[in-house]
N, C-alpha and C positions, 0 to 999 in steps of 0.2 A: 504494500499497500503507498508507503515509502516511498520509492522510485519511481511508481504512480504517480503520486502527488506532485515531487518533485521533477517529471518529464514538462507534465501543466506547465506549473510553475513553479520555483524552486520559492517564494517564500509559500503557496500552501499545507506543504505539512506545518510550517512556525506558526499558523493560524490554528489549523487543528489543533495543535499540539496546547498552544497557549491560551487561545479563543477569539474570538473575533475585536479587532483592532476600529475602537475609533476615535475621527475627528477630537481630539481636546485644542484647547488651549488656555495659556498661565495666563489671569490677571492679576495685580497686587497679590503674589507669591501662591495661589487659589486656581489647581485645576477645574476647569470645569469642562464640559461638550459643549463645542463646538457649535453655534447657529448656524444652518444650511446652507442661507447666503454670505456666510463666510468660508464657505467652501473652496479649495483651490486644488489645481489638478494631482497637486498629490492627495490630496484628501480623497475625492473622486476614483484614483486608483486604489487605496488604500480598501473602501469600500465593494470594488470591485471585486478585489481578491478575496473577501469575506461570502458575496456573495456565492462567487465559483467554487469556492472551499464548499459550501454548506451544496450548493448543485450534485457536484462531486461524491459526497457522500450523498445523497439522497440517493444517487443514482446504482452507488454502489452496494447500500445497503438497506434501502427499500425505509418505505414510512414508521412502522411498525419498531423495526431494529432503531433507528435511528434516533427516532423519541425512548429509547430506551439509553443511547447512546448521549446524546447533549444531554440528559438532567446530569450526569461528571460536568458537564461546564460549570456545574452551577456549585457544586462540591466550593468550599475552600474555608477559609478561616472568618471568623464572622464580618471582622477588619473589611476584607473584599468583596465580600459580600453586600453592606450594608452599603461601601462606595456600587458597588452595580446598582443597587436599589436607588439609587442617589441619585446616578446618573442615569434610572433609564425613567424613573421619577420624573427629574429633569428634560427628560426630552418628551415624557405623557407633553407634562407643561409648554413647553415651546411647536405641542403637534398643530398643524393645520391645516386646511383643506388649500391646496395650489387652484389661481384663478383659471389653468387650463385642467386641473381633474377633475371625473366625477367621482360620485359619493363609493361604488368598485373599487378604484386605481389607489382609496387612500385607505380602501381595509383594509386589504393587510401588510401595510406596515405599521396600522397602529397596532393590528391583531398581535404582531411580532413582539409588540411591547410590553404591550398588554399579558401576551402568554411569556413573558419573559420576569415579568414580574411576576405571577402565578407558578412559579416555578419555585423563583427565592423565597418563594411566602407570604408574597406582600398582594394581597385582591387589594378591589375596590368593591360596593355594591354598587348599581345603578342608579 
C-alpha cells in the first residue's frame, strides 16, 4: 500500500499516516484555520492531496472498512482531540454557502465537518 500511494504522489502516504492537513495561519502567536478566501496555491494543493488520499482509501478498502479505519484517525491525546474539535467548530462557524453553489453542493462539505465532530465525540442538537 505504501509503494502504491507513493507512486501516485509521494506525499499521500504521509497524509494517510499523519492525518489530513488543513490550511492554518498564525496571528499574534495563535494558530487558527485559514479562511477559504485566504487560501493560496499551496493550500489548494494540500487540500487536493487530502482528497486524493481519501479517494484512494475509499477505492481500495470500500466504505465499510474505510469507516472502521478512519475512526483510528480520531485517536490521540485529549489535547490533540480538543485541538481537532476546536478547528472543526471554527470551520463550522465560518461555513457558508457560496454564490455559485446550490444546497446539494454545500451539503457534502458540511456533512464532513459534522461527521468529523461526531467521531470526536462532539455533537449538536438540531
